C-alpha positions as a LaTeX table, in Angstrom:
\begin{tabular}{lrrr}
\hline
Residue & $x$ (\AA) & $y$ (\AA) & $z$ (\AA) \\
\hline
Met1 & $-41.82$ & $-53.07$ & $-26.97$ \\
Ala2 & $-39.41$ & $-51.53$ & $-29.48$ \\
Pro3 & $-36.09$ & $-50.38$ & $-27.97$ \\
Arg4 & $-35.55$ & $-46.66$ & $-27.57$ \\
Pro5 & $-32.97$ & $-45.07$ & $-29.88$ \\
Phe6 & $-29.60$ & $-44.68$ & $-28.20$ \\
Trp7 & $-28.26$ & $-42.33$ & $-30.91$ \\
Thr8 & $-29.87$ & $-39.57$ & $-32.97$ \\
Gly9 & $-28.28$ & $-37.39$ & $-35.62$ \\
His10 & $-28.15$ & $-36.92$ & $-39.39$ \\
Leu11 & $-27.33$ & $-39.06$ & $-42.41$ \\
Lys12 & $-25.56$ & $-37.06$ & $-45.11$ \\
Leu13 & $-24.58$ & $-37.81$ & $-48.69$ \\
Ser14 & $-23.35$ & $-34.78$ & $-50.60$ \\
Leu15 & $-26.28$ & $-32.32$ & $-50.47$ \\
Val16 & $-28.84$ & $-34.91$ & $-49.32$ \\
Thr17 & $-29.37$ & $-34.86$ & $-45.55$ \\
Cys18 & $-32.01$ & $-36.35$ & $-43.25$ \\
Ala19 & $-32.55$ & $-36.85$ & $-39.54$ \\
Val20 & $-32.03$ & $-40.44$ & $-38.39$ \\
Ser21 & $-31.99$ & $-42.50$ & $-35.20$ \\
Met22 & $-30.17$ & $-45.71$ & $-34.34$ \\
Thr23 & $-30.89$ & $-48.70$ & $-32.13$ \\
Pro24 & $-28.73$ & $-51.77$ & $-31.46$ \\
Ala25 & $-29.59$ & $-54.70$ & $-33.72$ \\
Thr26 & $-28.68$ & $-57.26$ & $-31.05$ \\
Thr27 & $-29.60$ & $-57.61$ & $-27.39$ \\
Glu28 & $-28.62$ & $-59.65$ & $-24.36$ \\
Thr29 & $-31.47$ & $-58.53$ & $-22.09$ \\
Asp30 & $-33.16$ & $-61.94$ & $-22.26$ \\
Arg31 & $-29.99$ & $-63.83$ & $-21.35$ \\
Ile32 & $-29.40$ & $-65.05$ & $-17.82$ \\
His33 & $-27.26$ & $-62.67$ & $-15.78$ \\
Phe34 & $-25.75$ & $-63.30$ & $-12.36$ \\
His35 & $-24.83$ & $-61.11$ & $-9.40$ \\
Met36 & $-21.80$ & $-61.71$ & $-7.22$ \\
Met37 & $-22.95$ & $-62.68$ & $-3.74$ \\
Asn38 & $-21.58$ & $-63.20$ & $-0.24$ \\
Arg39 & $-22.07$ & $-66.92$ & 0.41 \\
Lys40 & $-22.13$ & $-66.40$ & 4.21 \\
Thr41 & $-24.74$ & $-63.62$ & 4.34 \\
Gly42 & $-26.61$ & $-64.06$ & 1.06 \\
His43 & $-26.11$ & $-60.35$ & 0.36 \\
Arg44 & $-24.97$ & $-58.83$ & $-2.93$ \\
Val45 & $-21.44$ & $-57.45$ & $-3.02$ \\
Val46 & $-20.40$ & $-54.15$ & $-4.62$ \\
Val47 & $-17.28$ & $-53.34$ & $-6.62$ \\
Gln48 & $-15.19$ & $-50.34$ & $-5.65$ \\
Tyr49 & $-12.17$ & $-48.69$ & $-7.23$ \\
Val50 & $-9.30$ & $-48.77$ & $-4.73$ \\
Asp51 & $-6.07$ & $-46.77$ & $-4.83$ \\
Ala52 & $-3.35$ & $-49.27$ & $-5.72$ \\
Val53 & $-0.86$ & $-47.64$ & $-3.31$ \\
Thr54 & $-2.90$ & $-46.44$ & $-0.33$ \\
Gly55 & $-5.53$ & $-49.19$ & $-0.50$ \\
Arg56 & $-8.31$ & $-46.62$ & 0.11 \\
Ala57 & $-11.56$ & $-46.46$ & $-1.88$ \\
Val58 & $-11.66$ & $-43.71$ & $-4.53$ \\
Ala59 & $-14.74$ & $-41.49$ & $-4.89$ \\
Asp60 & $-16.44$ & $-41.32$ & $-8.30$ \\
Asp61 & $-15.58$ & $-37.62$ & $-8.66$ \\
Asp62 & $-11.88$ & $-38.42$ & $-8.31$ \\
Leu63 & $-11.80$ & $-41.06$ & $-11.06$ \\
Val64 & $-9.99$ & $-40.02$ & $-14.25$ \\
Lys65 & $-8.59$ & $-41.91$ & $-17.24$ \\
Gly66 & $-4.84$ & $-42.23$ & $-17.56$ \\
Phe67 & $-2.48$ & $-43.27$ & $-20.36$ \\
Pro68 & 0.78 & $-44.99$ & $-19.28$ \\
Arg69 & 3.91 & $-43.03$ & $-20.16$ \\
Gly70 & 6.41 & $-45.41$ & $-18.63$ \\
Gly71 & 7.06 & $-46.76$ & $-15.17$ \\
Asp72 & 4.48 & $-45.51$ & $-12.66$ \\
Arg73 & 3.80 & $-42.28$ & $-14.57$ \\
Phe74 & 0.56 & $-41.57$ & $-16.47$ \\
Val75 & $-0.91$ & $-38.84$ & $-18.66$ \\
Leu76 & $-4.31$ & $-37.90$ & $-17.21$ \\
Leu77 & $-7.21$ & $-37.13$ & $-19.57$ \\
Glu78 & $-10.38$ & $-35.37$ & $-18.40$ \\
Asp79 & $-13.83$ & $-36.25$ & $-19.77$ \\
Asp80 & $-14.19$ & $-32.95$ & $-21.62$ \\
Glu81 & $-10.88$ & $-33.58$ & $-23.39$ \\
Leu82 & $-12.10$ & $-37.00$ & $-24.54$ \\
Asp83 & $-15.47$ & $-35.57$ & $-25.64$ \\
Ala84 & $-13.71$ & $-32.97$ & $-27.79$ \\
Val85 & $-12.19$ & $-35.66$ & $-30.03$ \\
Ala86 & $-13.79$ & $-36.15$ & $-33.46$ \\
Leu87 & $-16.74$ & $-33.84$ & $-32.78$ \\
Glu88 & $-17.70$ & $-33.68$ & $-36.47$ \\
Ser89 & $-18.61$ & $-37.34$ & $-36.55$ \\
Thr90 & $-20.47$ & $-37.30$ & $-33.23$ \\
Arg91 & $-23.90$ & $-36.48$ & $-34.69$ \\
Thr92 & $-23.46$ & $-36.82$ & $-38.47$ \\
Ile93 & $-22.94$ & $-39.92$ & $-40.59$ \\
Asp94 & $-21.31$ & $-38.40$ & $-43.67$ \\
Ile95 & $-20.88$ & $-41.13$ & $-46.31$ \\
Glu96 & $-17.39$ & $-40.53$ & $-47.68$ \\
Arg97 & $-17.10$ & $-43.37$ & $-50.20$ \\
Phe98 & $-18.73$ & $-46.56$ & $-51.47$ \\
Val99 & $-17.41$ & $-50.08$ & $-52.07$ \\
Asp100 & $-18.92$ & $-53.17$ & $-53.70$ \\
Ile101 & $-20.93$ & $-55.11$ & $-51.14$ \\
Gly102 & $-18.83$ & $-58.25$ & $-51.59$ \\
Asp103 & $-15.44$ & $-56.57$ & $-51.17$ \\
Ile104 & $-15.44$ & $-56.46$ & $-47.35$ \\
Gly105 & $-14.93$ & $-59.82$ & $-45.66$ \\
Trp106 & $-17.05$ & $-60.79$ & $-42.66$ \\
Leu107 & $-14.00$ & $-60.61$ & $-40.38$ \\
Trp108 & $-14.15$ & $-56.81$ & $-40.55$ \\
Tyr109 & $-17.79$ & $-56.62$ & $-39.39$ \\
Asp110 & $-18.16$ & $-55.86$ & $-35.67$ \\
Thr111 & $-21.47$ & $-54.65$ & $-34.16$ \\
Pro112 & $-24.75$ & $-54.09$ & $-36.09$ \\
His113 & $-27.24$ & $-51.26$ & $-35.50$ \\
Tyr114 & $-30.56$ & $-50.40$ & $-37.15$ \\
Leu115 & $-30.76$ & $-46.95$ & $-38.75$ \\
Val116 & $-34.17$ & $-45.43$ & $-39.54$ \\
Pro117 & $-35.45$ & $-41.95$ & $-40.48$ \\
Asp118 & $-36.27$ & $-39.91$ & $-37.39$ \\
Glu119 & $-38.70$ & $-37.49$ & $-39.03$ \\
Ala120 & $-41.40$ & $-37.92$ & $-41.66$ \\
Val121 & $-39.94$ & $-35.04$ & $-43.69$ \\
Gly122 & $-36.68$ & $-36.95$ & $-44.12$ \\
Glu123 & $-38.14$ & $-40.31$ & $-45.14$ \\
Glu124 & $-37.80$ & $-39.59$ & $-48.88$ \\
Ala125 & $-34.15$ & $-38.54$ & $-48.60$ \\
Phe126 & $-33.43$ & $-41.64$ & $-46.49$ \\
Ala127 & $-35.11$ & $-43.89$ & $-49.08$ \\
Val128 & $-33.14$ & $-42.26$ & $-51.93$ \\
Ile129 & $-29.80$ & $-43.02$ & $-50.23$ \\
Arg130 & $-30.87$ & $-46.55$ & $-49.26$ \\
Asp131 & $-32.24$ & $-47.49$ & $-52.70$ \\
Ala132 & $-29.24$ & $-46.01$ & $-54.52$ \\
Met133 & $-26.92$ & $-48.34$ & $-52.59$ \\
His134 & $-29.25$ & $-51.29$ & $-53.18$ \\
Asp135 & $-29.51$ & $-50.66$ & $-56.93$ \\
Thr136 & $-25.74$ & $-50.35$ & $-57.36$ \\
Gly137 & $-24.85$ & $-53.28$ & $-55.09$ \\
Thr138 & $-22.70$ & $-51.07$ & $-52.88$ \\
Val139 & $-22.34$ & $-50.18$ & $-49.21$ \\
Gly140 & $-21.37$ & $-46.81$ & $-47.77$ \\
Ile141 & $-18.29$ & $-46.13$ & $-45.63$ \\
Ala142 & $-18.31$ & $-43.34$ & $-43.05$ \\
Arg143 & $-16.98$ & $-42.42$ & $-39.62$ \\
Leu144 & $-19.01$ & $-42.07$ & $-36.45$ \\
Val145 & $-18.41$ & $-41.54$ & $-32.74$ \\
Leu146 & $-20.08$ & $-44.35$ & $-30.76$ \\
Tyr147 & $-19.35$ & $-45.44$ & $-27.22$ \\
Arg148 & $-16.99$ & $-42.43$ & $-26.83$ \\
Arg149 & $-14.74$ & $-43.62$ & $-29.63$ \\
Glu150 & $-14.65$ & $-42.84$ & $-33.34$ \\
His151 & $-15.37$ & $-45.88$ & $-35.51$ \\
Ala152 & $-15.28$ & $-46.60$ & $-39.19$ \\
Val153 & $-18.80$ & $-47.75$ & $-40.06$ \\
Leu154 & $-20.40$ & $-49.55$ & $-42.98$ \\
Leu155 & $-23.94$ & $-48.72$ & $-44.11$ \\
Glu156 & $-25.76$ & $-51.66$ & $-45.69$ \\
Pro157 & $-29.26$ & $-51.32$ & $-47.20$ \\
Arg158 & $-31.58$ & $-53.97$ & $-45.86$ \\
Gly159 & $-35.33$ & $-54.08$ & $-46.43$ \\
Lys160 & $-36.87$ & $-50.69$ & $-45.67$ \\
Gly161 & $-33.96$ & $-49.60$ & $-43.51$ \\
Ile162 & $-30.19$ & $-49.48$ & $-43.26$ \\
Val163 & $-27.91$ & $-51.54$ & $-41.04$ \\
Val164 & $-24.91$ & $-49.66$ & $-39.67$ \\
Trp165 & $-22.00$ & $-51.97$ & $-38.86$ \\
Thr166 & $-19.06$ & $-50.74$ & $-36.83$ \\
Leu167 & $-15.90$ & $-52.08$ & $-38.48$ \\
Arg168 & $-12.81$ & $-53.45$ & $-36.81$ \\
Tyr169 & $-9.63$ & $-51.45$ & $-37.31$ \\
Gly170 & $-6.79$ & $-52.81$ & $-39.41$ \\
Asp171 & $-4.66$ & $-53.75$ & $-36.41$ \\
Glu172 & $-7.54$ & $-55.73$ & $-34.89$ \\
Val173 & $-7.76$ & $-58.31$ & $-37.70$ \\
Arg174 & $-4.94$ & $-60.81$ & $-37.74$ \\
Asp175 & $-3.47$ & $-62.31$ & $-40.89$ \\
Pro176 & $-4.69$ & $-65.85$ & $-41.66$ \\
Pro177 & $-2.43$ & $-68.73$ & $-40.63$ \\
Asp178 & 0.10 & $-70.13$ & $-43.08$ \\
Tyr179 & $-1.45$ & $-73.02$ & $-44.98$ \\
Pro180 & 0.62 & $-75.88$ & $-46.44$ \\
Pro181 & 1.99 & $-75.15$ & $-49.91$ \\
Thr182 & $-0.53$ & $-76.05$ & $-52.62$ \\
Glu183 & 1.88 & $-78.40$ & $-54.36$ \\
Lys184 & 2.26 & $-80.47$ & $-51.16$ \\
Ala185 & $-1.39$ & $-80.56$ & $-50.16$ \\
Pro186 & $-3.33$ & $-83.67$ & $-51.28$ \\
Glu187 & $-5.98$ & $-82.92$ & $-53.91$ \\
Pro188 & $-9.35$ & $-84.55$ & $-53.09$ \\
Gln189 & $-10.59$ & $-86.91$ & $-55.81$ \\
Arg190 & $-14.09$ & $-86.35$ & $-57.14$ \\
Pro191 & $-15.37$ & $-89.83$ & $-56.14$ \\
Asp192 & $-14.31$ & $-89.08$ & $-52.56$ \\
Leu193 & $-16.45$ & $-85.91$ & $-52.55$ \\
Val194 & $-19.67$ & $-87.52$ & $-53.84$ \\
Pro195 & $-20.74$ & $-89.04$ & $-50.46$ \\
Leu196 & $-20.06$ & $-85.74$ & $-48.71$ \\
Asp197 & $-22.03$ & $-83.80$ & $-51.35$ \\
Thr198 & $-24.96$ & $-86.18$ & $-50.82$ \\
Leu199 & $-24.78$ & $-85.83$ & $-47.06$ \\
Ile200 & $-24.78$ & $-82.03$ & $-47.33$ \\
Ser201 & $-27.79$ & $-82.12$ & $-49.68$ \\
Glu202 & $-29.75$ & $-84.29$ & $-47.24$ \\
Arg203 & $-29.03$ & $-81.97$ & $-44.34$ \\
Leu204 & $-29.63$ & $-78.74$ & $-46.25$ \\
Arg205 & $-32.41$ & $-76.63$ & $-44.69$ \\
Pro206 & $-33.65$ & $-73.05$ & $-45.08$ \\
Trp207 & $-31.98$ & $-70.73$ & $-42.60$ \\
Ser208 & $-33.84$ & $-70.21$ & $-39.34$ \\
Pro209 & $-32.73$ & $-68.58$ & $-36.05$ \\
Glu210 & $-34.00$ & $-71.76$ & $-34.36$ \\
Met211 & $-30.84$ & $-73.46$ & $-35.63$ \\
Ile212 & $-28.65$ & $-71.50$ & $-33.21$ \\
Gln213 & $-30.52$ & $-71.62$ & $-29.92$ \\
Asp214 & $-28.27$ & $-71.72$ & $-26.86$ \\
Pro215 & $-28.65$ & $-75.09$ & $-25.05$ \\
Val216 & $-26.52$ & $-73.88$ & $-22.12$ \\
Glu217 & $-28.96$ & $-71.02$ & $-21.49$ \\
Ala218 & $-31.91$ & $-73.44$ & $-21.38$ \\
His219 & $-30.01$ & $-75.76$ & $-19.02$ \\
Leu220 & $-29.12$ & $-72.88$ & $-16.71$ \\
Gln221 & $-32.75$ & $-71.77$ & $-16.62$ \\
Ala222 & $-33.82$ & $-75.33$ & $-15.73$ \\
Ile223 & $-31.34$ & $-75.37$ & $-12.84$ \\
Ile224 & $-32.58$ & $-71.98$ & $-11.59$ \\
Asp225 & $-36.22$ & $-73.10$ & $-11.82$ \\
Ala226 & $-35.42$ & $-76.31$ & $-9.93$ \\
Lys227 & $-33.67$ & $-74.35$ & $-7.18$ \\
Lys228 & $-36.66$ & $-72.02$ & $-6.90$ \\
Arg229 & $-38.99$ & $-74.98$ & $-6.43$ \\
Ala230 & $-36.93$ & $-77.31$ & $-4.28$ \\
Arg231 & $-34.21$ & $-75.02$ & $-2.93$ \\
Lys232 & $-31.69$ & $-77.82$ & $-3.17$ \\
Lys233 & $-28.83$ & $-78.61$ & $-5.46$ \\
Pro234 & $-29.82$ & $-80.43$ & $-8.67$ \\
Ala235 & $-28.23$ & $-83.77$ & $-9.43$ \\
Lys236 & $-25.04$ & $-83.53$ & $-11.44$ \\
Ser237 & $-25.60$ & $-84.33$ & $-15.07$ \\
Thr238 & $-23.51$ & $-87.04$ & $-16.65$ \\
Pro239 & $-20.92$ & $-85.51$ & $-18.99$ \\
Pro240 & $-21.29$ & $-86.57$ & $-22.63$ \\
Ala241 & $-19.00$ & $-89.30$ & $-23.83$ \\
Pro242 & $-16.02$ & $-88.00$ & $-25.82$ \\
Asp243 & $-16.28$ & $-88.27$ & $-29.59$ \\
Gln244 & $-14.49$ & $-91.23$ & $-31.09$ \\
Pro245 & $-11.70$ & $-90.32$ & $-33.51$ \\
Val246 & $-12.52$ & $-90.76$ & $-37.20$ \\
Val247 & $-10.13$ & $-93.33$ & $-38.60$ \\
Asn248 & $-11.39$ & $-93.38$ & $-42.17$ \\
Ile249 & $-13.44$ & $-90.45$ & $-43.46$ \\
Met250 & $-14.96$ & $-92.49$ & $-46.32$ \\
Asp251 & $-16.22$ & $-95.18$ & $-43.93$ \\
Ala252 & $-17.66$ & $-92.49$ & $-41.65$ \\
Leu253 & $-19.45$ & $-90.78$ & $-44.56$ \\
Lys254 & $-20.91$ & $-94.07$ & $-45.80$ \\
Ala255 & $-22.15$ & $-94.87$ & $-42.28$ \\
Ser256 & $-23.74$ & $-91.41$ & $-42.05$ \\
Leu257 & $-25.51$ & $-91.89$ & $-45.36$ \\
Lys258 & $-26.88$ & $-95.28$ & $-44.27$ \\
Ser259 & $-28.12$ & $-93.77$ & $-41.01$ \\
Ser260 & $-29.75$ & $-90.86$ & $-42.87$ \\
Ala261 & $-31.46$ & $-93.28$ & $-45.30$ \\
Lys262 & $-32.91$ & $-95.30$ & $-42.38$ \\
Asp263 & $-34.21$ & $-92.15$ & $-40.74$ \\
Leu264 & $-35.93$ & $-91.07$ & $-43.96$ \\
Lys265 & $-37.63$ & $-94.48$ & $-44.36$ \\
Ser266 & $-38.85$ & $-94.63$ & $-40.77$ \\
\hline
\end{tabular}
């Protein structure tokens, strides 16, 4: 079943506007989730907010966000004050500018969402904006309030729809580490690269999501299933042997190529 839209509003570019809706492009609903339990009773435990000074539980109606101002003093902010921030971008994605699709590095990409037209009357306007970005090799940059915070977002045409990526802010992306000076770094010789190029060619495959399945998730599910059936602790698995250090990269590459050649013949 298709997920329900968690955001509805309008996509706007100059005088072109259309109603749109958005759904998350990723999900964790199929992943294994745990509850915290009381080992003695087998009952679930609940989490409560407790006053740090009195030690008493705080009712939901008395919870409020606070910003530290120094020492034990805080500036309190009510929900309506937080909701009043950046109201213009709460329900409208107004594309302010465009950049070449290759100009933004992947480090800036945060969370993807699918954007689709929400009404049949707006499908043509949506397609015009999407195809214009596709034809020019550009992506749109806008601002949008999501999760009670204003984000810079990137709009990328993809297929019949648009993917909206929230972008990380400038202070969230660290500078790359300092690499050794180029004049001091050893330059690989072409003969040294040939075995590695061959190995890469042999292992090259078309991309498939099957390549990145989570083995830990499958192992956890096997443990849970075993406990359901036997209601006893499964035997401890033997930890994998540590990898041996590579002494000579050329010898290791040649050994890998020989192993790959045997596998292809068998």
